[in-house]
C-alpha positions in Angstrom: -57.3 -53.5 26.2 -55.9 -50.1 25.3 -53.7 -49.3 28.3 -52.0 -46.0 29.0 -49.2 -46.0 31.6 -48.1 -42.7 33.0 -44.8 -42.4 34.8 -42.0 -40.1 36.0 -39.7 -42.6 34.5 -38.8 -44.3 31.2 -38.1 -47.7 29.7 -34.7 -46.6 28.5 -31.5 -45.4 30.3 -30.3 -46.1 33.8 -32.6 -48.6 35.6 -33.8 -48.0 39.1 -36.1 -50.3 41.0 -39.1 -48.2 40.1 -38.1 -48.3 36.4 -37.7 -52.1 36.6 -41.3 -52.4 37.9 -42.5 -50.0 35.2 -40.8 -52.0 32.5 -42.0 -55.3 33.7 -45.6 -54.1 33.9 -45.5 -52.4 30.4 -43.7 -55.2 28.6 -45.6 -58.0 30.4 -49.0 -56.5 29.5 -47.9 -56.1 25.9 -46.8 -59.7 25.8 -50.3 -60.7 27.1 -51.9 -59.1 24.0 -52.7 -55.6 25.2 -52.0 -52.3 23.4 -49.7 -50.5 25.8 -48.8 -46.8 25.6 -46.4 -45.0 28.0 -46.2 -41.3 28.7 -42.8 -40.9 30.3 -41.6 -37.8 32.1 -37.9 -37.6 31.8 -35.5 -35.1 33.5 -34.0 -33.8 30.2 -34.9 -33.6 26.6 -32.1 -35.8 25.2 -34.2 -38.9 24.3 -36.5 -39.3 21.3 -39.9 -37.7 21.8 -41.7 -40.8 20.4 -40.5 -44.3 19.8 -41.5 -47.9 20.1 -39.7 -50.0 22.7 -40.3 -53.7 22.5 -43.9 -53.2 21.3 -44.7 -50.4 23.8 -45.4 -47.0 22.3 -43.5 -44.4 24.3 -44.2 -40.6 24.4 -41.7 -38.5 26.3 -41.8 -34.9 27.7 -39.4 -33.0 29.9 -40.4 -33.4 33.5 -40.2 -30.4 35.7 -42.4 -28.1 37.8 -42.7 -25.5 35.0 -43.8 -28.2 32.6 -46.2 -29.8 35.1 -48.9 -30.1 32.4 -46.6 -31.7 29.8 -48.3 -35.0 30.4 -51.7 -33.5 30.0 -50.9 -32.2 26.6 -49.6 -35.6 25.5 -52.6 -37.4 27.0 -55.1 -35.0 25.3 -53.5 -35.6 21.9 -53.5 -39.4 22.3 -57.0 -39.6 23.7 -58.3 -38.0 20.5 -57.4 -41.1 18.6 -57.1 -43.9 21.1 -60.0 -45.0 23.3 -58.1 -45.9 26.5 -59.7 -48.6 28.7 -57.6 -47.9 31.8 -54.9 -45.5 33.0 -52.0 -46.8 35.2 -50.1 -44.2 37.2 -46.6 -44.9 38.6 -45.6 -41.6 40.1 -47.6 -38.5 41.0 -46.0 -35.7 39.0 -46.8 -36.9 35.5 -50.1 -38.4 36.8 -51.3 -35.0 38.0 -51.3 -33.5 34.5 -53.4 -36.4 33.2 -55.9 -36.4 36.1 -56.8 -32.7 35.6 -57.5 -33.3 31.9 -61.3 -33.4 31.3 -60.8 -36.3 28.9 -59.6 -38.6 31.7 -62.7 -38.3 33.9 -64.5 -41.4 32.9 -61.5 -43.7 32.4 -60.8 -46.2 35.2 -57.5 -45.4 37.0 -55.0 -47.4 39.1 -51.9 -46.3 40.9 -48.7 -48.2 41.5 -47.6 -46.9 44.9 -43.8 -47.4 45.2 -43.4 -45.2 48.3 -44.7 -42.0 49.8 -43.4 -39.3 47.5 -42.6 -36.8 50.3 -40.8 -39.3 52.5 -38.9 -40.8 49.6 -37.2 -37.5 48.7 -36.7 -36.5 52.3 -34.9 -39.8 53.0 -32.7 -39.4 50.0 -31.1 -36.3 51.4 -30.2 -33.1 49.5 -29.4 -33.9 45.8 -30.3 -31.7 42.9 -30.4 -34.7 40.6 -32.7 -36.8 42.8 -36.0 -35.4 41.3 -37.9 -32.4 40.2 -37.2 -29.2 42.0 -40.5 -28.9 43.8 -40.6 -27.3 47.2 -41.6 -29.0 50.4 -43.1 -32.2 51.7 -46.5 -30.6 52.0 -46.8 -29.9 48.3 -45.6 -33.4 47.3 -48.1 -35.0 49.7 -50.9 -32.8 48.4 -50.2 -33.5 44.7 -49.9 -37.2 45.5 -53.2 -37.2 47.5 -55.0 -35.4 44.6 -54.0 -38.1 42.2 -54.7 -41.0 44.5 -58.3 -39.9 45.2 -59.1 -40.3 41.5 -57.9 -44.0 41.4 -60.1 -47.0 42.0 -57.2 -49.4 42.8 -53.8 -48.7 44.5 -51.2 -51.4 44.1 -48.5 -51.6 46.8 -45.4 -53.8 46.6 -45.4 -55.1 50.2 -47.4 -55.2 53.4 -44.9 -52.7 54.8 -45.8 -50.3 52.1 -49.5 -50.9 52.5 -49.1 -49.7 56.1 -47.1 -46.7 55.1 -49.6 -45.8 52.4 -52.5 -45.9 54.9 -50.6 -43.7 57.3 -49.7 -41.2 54.6 -53.2 -41.2 52.9 -55.9 -42.3 55.4 -59.3 -43.0 53.9 -58.2 -45.1 50.9 -57.4 -48.4 52.6 -60.2 -50.3 50.9 -58.6 -49.6 47.5 -55.2 -51.2 48.3 -54.1 -54.4 46.6 -50.7 -55.9 47.4 -48.9 -56.8 44.1 -45.2 -57.5 44.9 -42.2 -56.8 42.8 -40.7 -59.6 40.8 -37.8 -61.0 38.8 -37.2 -62.2 35.2 -36.4 -65.8 36.0 -34.8 -66.4 32.6 -32.3 -63.6 32.9 -31.6 -64.0 36.6 -30.6 -67.7 37.2 -27.8 -69.6 38.9 -24.5 -70.3 37.3 -22.7 -73.6 37.4 -19.3 -71.9 37.8 -19.0 -69.0 40.2 -15.3 -68.7 39.5 -15.9 -68.2 35.8 -18.4 -65.4 36.6 -15.7 -63.8 38.8 -13.2 -64.1 36.0 -15.6 -62.6 33.5 -15.9 -59.5 35.7 -12.2 -59.5 36.7 -13.1 -59.9 40.3 -11.0 -61.3 43.1 -10.9 -65.1 42.9 -9.7 -65.7 46.5 -11.9 -65.2 49.6 -15.6 -64.8 49.9 -17.2 -62.1 47.7 -19.9 -59.9 49.2 -22.0 -57.7 46.9 -24.4 -54.8 47.3 -26.1 -52.7 44.6 -27.7 -49.6 45.8 -28.2 -45.9 45.1 -25.5 -44.2 47.2 -27.9 -42.3 49.5 -28.2 -42.0 53.2 -31.1 -44.4 53.8 -29.3 -47.3 52.1 -27.0 -47.8 55.2 -23.8 -48.2 53.3 -21.8 -46.3 55.9 -22.9 -48.9 58.4 -21.9 -51.7 56.1 -18.4 -50.2 55.7 -17.9 -49.9 59.5 -19.1 -53.5 59.7 -16.5 -54.5 57.1 -13.8 -53.2 59.4 -14.8 -55.9 61.9 -15.3 -58.6 59.2 -11.8 -58.2 57.9 -10.0 -57.8 61.2 -7.3 -60.3 62.0 -6.5 -60.5 58.3 -9.7 -62.3 57.3 -9.8 -62.2 53.4 -13.3 -61.0 52.4 -14.1 -58.7 49.5 -17.0 -56.3 49.2 -18.2 -54.9 45.9 -20.4 -51.8 46.0 -22.4 -51.1 42.8 -24.3 -47.9 42.2 -23.9 -44.1 42.0 -25.3 -41.3 44.2 -24.5 -38.2 46.2 -22.6 -40.1 48.9 -20.0 -41.7 46.7 -17.2 -39.3 47.7 -18.0 -39.6 51.4 -18.1 -43.4 51.2 -14.8 -43.6 49.3 -13.2 -41.3 52.0 -14.6 -43.6 54.7 -13.0 -46.6 53.1 -9.7 -44.9 53.2 -10.1 -43.8 56.8 -11.0 -47.4 57.8 -8.1 -48.8 55.9 -10.3 -51.0 53.7 -8.8 -50.1 50.3 -7.8 -53.7 49.6 -11.2 -55.2 50.7 -13.8 -52.8 49.3 -14.2 -51.8 45.6 -16.7 -49.4 44.1 -18.0 -50.6 40.8 -20.0 -47.5 39.9 -23.2 -47.9 37.9 -23.6 -51.5 36.8 -25.4 -51.8 33.5 -28.6 -53.9 33.6 -27.3 -56.5 31.2 -24.3 -57.2 33.5 -26.2 -57.5 36.8 -26.9 -61.3 36.6 -23.2 -62.0 36.3 -22.5 -59.9 39.4 -25.2 -61.8 41.4 -23.9 -65.1 40.1 -20.3 -64.2 41.2 -21.2 -63.2 44.7 -21.3 -65.5 47.7 -23.7 -63.3 49.6 -25.8 -60.2 48.6 -26.2 -57.5 51.3 -29.0 -55.1 52.0 -27.9 -52.8 54.9 -30.9 -50.4 54.5 -31.6 -48.0 57.3 -35.1 -46.8 56.3 -38.0 -47.0 53.7 -37.2 -50.2 51.8 -40.5 -50.5 50.0 -39.6 -53.9 48.4 -36.1 -54.6 47.3 -36.0 -55.9 43.8 -32.3 -56.5 44.0 -32.9 -59.0 46.7 -35.3 -61.2 44.7 -32.9 -60.9 41.7 -30.0 -62.2 43.8 -32.2 -65.0 45.2 -33.2 -66.0 41.7 -29.5 -66.4 40.9 -29.1 -68.7 43.9 -27.2 -66.1 45.9 -28.2 -65.9 49.6 -29.3 -62.4 50.7 -28.5 -60.9 54.2 -30.5 -57.8 55.1 -31.5 -55.5 57.9 -35.0 -55.9 59.5 -36.2 -52.8 57.7 -39.2 -52.1 55.6 -40.2 -55.1 53.4 -36.9 -56.9 53.8 -38.4 -59.2 56.5 -41.2 -60.1 54.2 -38.8 -61.3 51.5 -36.3 -63.1 53.7 -38.3 -64.1 56.8 -40.2 -66.9 55.0 -37.0 -68.2 53.4 -34.8 -68.4 56.4 -35.3 -66.0 59.4 -31.6 -65.8 60.3 -30.8 -64.2 57.0 -32.0 -61.0 58.7 -29.5 -59.1 60.8 -30.6 -58.4 64.4 -30.5 -54.6 63.8 -29.3 -51.9 61.4 -26.1 -51.0 63.2 -22.5 -52.0 62.1 -22.2 -54.5 65.0 -25.3 -56.4 64.0 -24.3 -56.4 60.3 -20.8 -57.6 61.0 -22.1 -60.3 63.4 -24.5 -61.6 60.8 -22.0 -61.6 58.0 -19.4 -63.4 60.0 -21.9 -66.0 61.2 -22.9 -66.9 57.6 -19.4 -66.8 56.3 -18.2 -69.2 59.0 -21.2 -71.5 58.4 -20.6 -71.6 54.6 -16.9 -72.4 55.2 -17.5 -75.1 57.8 -20.5 -76.7 56.1 -20.4 -76.3 52.3 -23.2 -78.7 51.7 -25.5 -76.6 53.9 -24.5 -73.5 52.0 -25.2 -75.3 48.6 -28.6 -76.4 49.9 -29.4 -72.7 50.9 -28.4 -71.6 47.3 -30.9 -74.1 45.9 -33.6 -72.9 48.2 -33.0 -69.3 47.2 -33.7 -70.1 43.6 -36.7 -72.3 44.4 -38.2 -69.6 46.6 -37.8 -66.8 44.0 -39.3 -69.0 41.4 -42.3 -69.9 43.5 -43.1 -66.3 44.6 -41.6 -63.7 42.4 -41.6 -64.6 38.7 -42.8 -61.5 36.7 -45.1 -63.7 34.5 -47.2 -64.7 37.6 -47.3 -61.1 38.9 -48.2 -59.5 35.6 -51.0 -62.1 35.2 -52.4 -60.9 38.6 -52.1 -57.3 37.4 -54.0 -58.1 34.3 -56.8 -59.8 36.2 -57.2 -56.8 38.4 -57.5 -54.5 35.4 -60.0 -56.9 33.8 -62.1 -56.9 37.0 -62.0 -53.1 37.1 -62.8 -52.4 33.5 -64.9 -55.4 32.6 -62.8 -55.9 29.4 
């Protein structure tokens, strides 16, 4: 098939969860023998306008409200020479430009629904770098709805997000297909020597190591995690927390660490390059998801599990879907600092008192991720859905 993917994201640069899904779909479909092209809306014009990335032909334009139809111009130029069999949309802004082009009318369309656009940006809080400067939740919801009504299939990453989708856009429920996020099982795999992984990253070698990798935004619950760490480390208990990621709350969180007296227990790693992530997961004793709201899937969770690292998370969004079938008590009882601290302490004490039980949990984490979340399996399902839709 000739497949055109249209996204407000790219295959290059800093990698968010949405970009990981985008890359896995594009590269996975290419490896399965399809001709894959990507129109990528990027926030600035610094990258090459056109290039090939691991077999995928990428065409970029500067994404902003004034250039709302930049994707349309690119699509019209491409459609003159490439007979596309299907269009795959990943976000609404770039997709809108394509859907209003006359040339797209008779091409089957699908949408990968990461989260409700209006809710996502409202939950992130005020940040000029968080997305295109388009006013209001109403306009975002309207643009998203316009694109969705042109699509024959809407893929969601979780049952939680399927429910949110139906609430945000009633009337399209029969088009929804659950297609979860996944993990590269070759890149993300257990290590035989956690201490060596710690040494490679120059991490503390003594005491349990906790890790979280998040955008530093209000909905991620990192303030609750820091308050919880105050209880976890009381009475001189030696536990270290690494916080990976960047975002608008970085300064506030660093100030909170100082106010709580956690300077020796909490370390901010900043943005962790994608190629170094597996080593961080391998070095950690537990990975933490303290999310407060709108966790559509949680790719970092399945990546950590694939590395054999147990994940502890709040009962928010899709986190219960990922952790509940593995071991229900990996879920904190609530989202507050007390619940988070209680859950961390319980698992740290269990790991210390029964190392064999902890090692068995590590093995189950890897087996669980392998059985459910390998990208090869998920992209195969995506391909079958496209074949069923297009007849190709």
